[in-house]
C-alpha positions in Angstrom: -22.8 85.5 133.4 -20.4 82.6 132.5 -17.3 81.6 133.9 -17.3 84.4 136.8 -16.5 83.0 140.3 -19.3 83.6 142.4 -17.9 81.4 145.7 -14.9 81.4 147.7 -13.5 78.3 146.8 -10.3 77.6 144.6 -11.4 75.2 141.5 -8.3 73.0 141.1 -7.5 72.4 137.2 -6.3 69.3 136.1 -2.7 68.4 136.3 -0.1 65.6 135.9 1.6 65.7 138.9 -0.2 63.9 141.2 0.0 60.7 138.6 3.3 61.5 138.5 3.8 61.9 142.6 1.9 57.9 142.3 4.1 56.6 140.1 7.2 57.8 141.2 6.6 56.3 145.0 5.7 53.0 143.6 8.8 53.0 141.6 11.1 54.2 144.6 9.1 51.8 147.0 10.6 49.1 144.2 13.9 50.3 144.2 13.8 50.4 147.7 13.5 46.3 147.1 15.3 45.7 144.2 18.7 47.6 146.5 17.7 46.3 149.6 18.6 42.6 148.7 21.2 43.4 145.9 18.8 42.7 143.1 20.0 43.7 139.1 19.5 47.6 138.7 18.4 48.4 142.0 20.0 51.3 142.5 18.8 52.7 139.1 15.6 51.9 139.7 15.9 53.8 142.8 17.6 56.5 141.7 14.9 57.3 139.3 11.8 57.3 141.9 14.0 60.0 143.5 14.3 62.0 141.1 10.8 61.2 140.4 10.1 62.7 143.7 12.2 65.7 144.0 10.8 67.0 141.0 6.9 66.0 141.5 7.8 68.3 144.5 9.7 70.6 143.4 6.2 71.3 140.6 3.5 70.4 143.0 4.3 72.9 145.2 5.7 75.5 142.9 1.8 75.6 141.1 0.5 76.0 145.0 2.3 79.2 145.3 1.7 80.7 142.2 -2.1 79.9 143.6 -1.7 81.7 146.5 0.0 85.2 144.3 -3.0 85.5 141.8 -5.3 85.1 144.8 -7.2 81.7 144.5 -6.4 80.9 148.3 -8.9 82.9 150.0 -9.8 82.6 153.8 -12.2 79.7 152.9 -9.2 78.1 151.2 -6.7 79.0 153.7 -9.0 77.2 156.6 -9.1 74.5 154.8 -5.5 74.4 153.9 -4.9 75.0 158.0 -7.1 71.9 158.6 -5.3 69.7 156.0 -1.8 70.8 157.6 -3.0 70.2 161.1 -3.8 66.2 160.4 -0.6 65.9 158.2 0.7 67.1 161.9 -1.4 65.1 163.4 -0.1 62.1 161.5 3.7 62.5 162.2 2.3 62.7 165.9 2.0 58.9 165.7 4.1 58.4 163.1 6.7 58.7 166.2 4.3 57.1 168.9 4.9 54.4 166.8 8.8 54.8 167.8 8.4 55.8 171.5 6.1 52.7 171.9 9.1 50.4 170.7 11.4 52.3 173.0 9.6 51.9 176.2 8.0 48.6 175.2 12.2 47.3 174.7 13.5 49.3 178.0 10.3 48.6 180.7 10.1 44.9 179.8 13.8 44.0 178.9 13.1 40.0 180.7 10.8 39.5 177.5 13.5 38.6 175.3 16.2 37.9 178.0 18.0 35.9 175.1 19.0 38.8 172.9 19.2 41.7 175.6 20.2 39.9 179.0 17.0 40.9 180.7 18.7 44.2 181.2 18.4 47.6 179.1 20.3 48.8 177.6 21.1 45.5 176.2 24.4 44.2 177.8 25.6 44.7 174.4 26.1 48.1 175.2 29.1 49.1 177.3 28.0 52.7 177.1 26.0 54.9 175.8 26.0 58.8 174.5 26.1 61.4 177.5 23.0 63.7 176.9 24.2 66.5 179.0 27.2 67.2 175.9 26.2 67.0 172.3 22.7 65.6 172.9 21.6 68.9 175.4 23.2 71.4 173.1 21.3 70.2 170.5 18.3 70.2 172.8 19.1 74.7 173.1 19.7 75.4 169.6 16.2 73.7 168.7 15.0 76.0 171.8 16.1 78.9 170.2 15.4 78.1 167.2 12.1 77.6 168.2 12.2 81.4 169.5 13.5 82.4 166.3 11.0 80.9 164.3 8.3 82.9 166.6 9.9 86.1 166.4 9.5 85.8 162.4 6.1 85.2 162.5 5.7 87.7 164.9 7.7 90.2 162.9 5.7 89.0 159.5 2.3 89.8 161.6 3.3 93.2 162.1 4.6 94.1 158.7 8.0 94.1 159.3 10.0 92.2 156.7 13.5 93.1 158.0 12.5 91.1 161.5 11.0 88.8 159.2 14.1 87.7 157.3 16.6 88.1 160.4 13.7 85.5 162.3 14.5 82.7 159.0 17.9 83.6 158.2 18.7 82.4 162.4 16.5 79.8 162.7 17.9 78.1 159.6 21.1 78.3 160.6 20.2 77.2 163.8 18.7 74.4 161.6 21.6 73.9 159.9 24.4 73.8 163.1 22.1 71.6 164.8 22.1 68.4 161.8 26.1 68.9 161.3 25.9 68.0 165.6 23.8 65.3 165.5 25.9 64.1 162.4 29.1 64.4 164.3 27.4 62.7 167.3 26.5 59.7 164.7 29.8 58.7 163.8 31.7 59.4 167.5 28.3 57.1 168.5 29.6 53.8 170.5 28.0 51.8 169.3 26.4 51.2 165.7 22.9 50.6 164.2 21.8 47.6 164.6 22.3 44.5 166.5 20.3 45.0 169.6 17.4 46.8 170.4 18.7 49.7 172.0 21.0 50.7 169.2 18.2 49.8 166.6 15.2 51.6 168.7 17.7 54.7 168.8 18.8 55.8 165.8 15.4 55.1 164.2 13.3 58.0 165.8 16.4 59.7 166.6 17.2 59.5 162.4 14.2 60.6 161.6 13.5 63.2 163.5 16.8 64.1 161.8 15.5 64.0 159.0 12.7 65.9 159.8 14.9 68.6 160.6 16.3 68.6 157.7 13.2 69.2 155.4 12.4 71.8 157.9 14.9 73.6 157.2 14.6 73.2 153.6 10.5 74.6 154.3 11.9 77.3 155.9 14.6 78.1 153.2 11.8 78.0 150.5 10.0 80.3 153.2 13.4 82.6 152.9 13.5 82.8 148.6 10.0 84.0 149.2 10.1 86.1 151.5 12.8 88.2 149.6 10.3 87.9 146.7 7.7 89.7 148.6 5.1 86.8 148.8 3.7 87.4 152.2 1.8 89.6 153.5 0.6 90.2 157.3 -3.4 88.7 155.8 -1.8 86.2 153.8 1.2 84.1 154.4 0.0 80.3 154.9 2.8 78.8 153.7 5.5 80.4 156.7 2.5 79.8 159.0 2.6 75.4 157.8 6.2 76.0 158.0 6.6 77.4 161.8 4.0 75.1 162.5 5.9 72.2 161.0 8.8 73.6 163.3 7.7 73.3 166.5 7.0 70.5 165.8 10.5 69.1 165.0 10.9 71.4 168.7 8.5 69.1 170.5 9.4 66.0 169.5 13.4 65.9 170.1 12.2 67.4 173.7 10.6 63.8 174.8 13.4 62.2 172.7 16.2 64.2 174.9 14.4 62.7 178.1 13.1 59.4 177.1 15.8 58.0 175.0 19.3 60.3 175.4 18.2 61.0 179.6 16.1 58.2 181.0 16.8 55.5 178.2 20.7 55.4 179.1 20.2 55.7 183.0 22.6 54.2 185.0 24.9 52.9 181.9 28.2 53.7 181.3 28.3 57.2 179.1 30.6 58.3 176.5 
């Protein structure tokens, strides 16, 4: 019979949001260029791009949730979505590899740019670094605890314990928010500002982008919590939550490398603030 589905694949319907997302990305990047060069209407173009991206994320992801709820995400489709999430996380890993590469290049070969840093690392312009065993260590413990709570939530979901799922998600979200607030406080009281030398630039870019990923992961988990209260996840079909948990564990692991390489090793021997 015409129209019957005799396969396990999801054939997507025509959708405007990929086009809107691409156009918004172009407007956003153009706005960034205009804004950073203090050109006319740069802030307006940037704002339009951000608004378009937010609208795209909300509408496109809402469509994906609707598809999941009406049964379009068959086991084969879920398998391919897992492959997609794995590749996305792999691309994020390479993104942070770039920041670690620059950090180690600056730290191990300071003599190559001795006219800027004085041939030492941290550079001579850095009078003091952040004590790694104060707020950074606290944030490390917080993220490790959040990895435990999100695993508890996942375990509860698999075993049909929705109350455990809710509690685990609430705790993970709270811990993520606390991490963000502590990092903001750390930045406000850091003994060095952004830019001016290799240490501060690499430090803020690496830890700042990680902080942005924590913020995105927290929003990801909040969406999962809202869906949990709506009864969306089942022990057999919960890819949305699984993707969020994978992403959160990725954020945890990256922070451990950041803590050891940048906070502890990168500032070894320097005065602490």
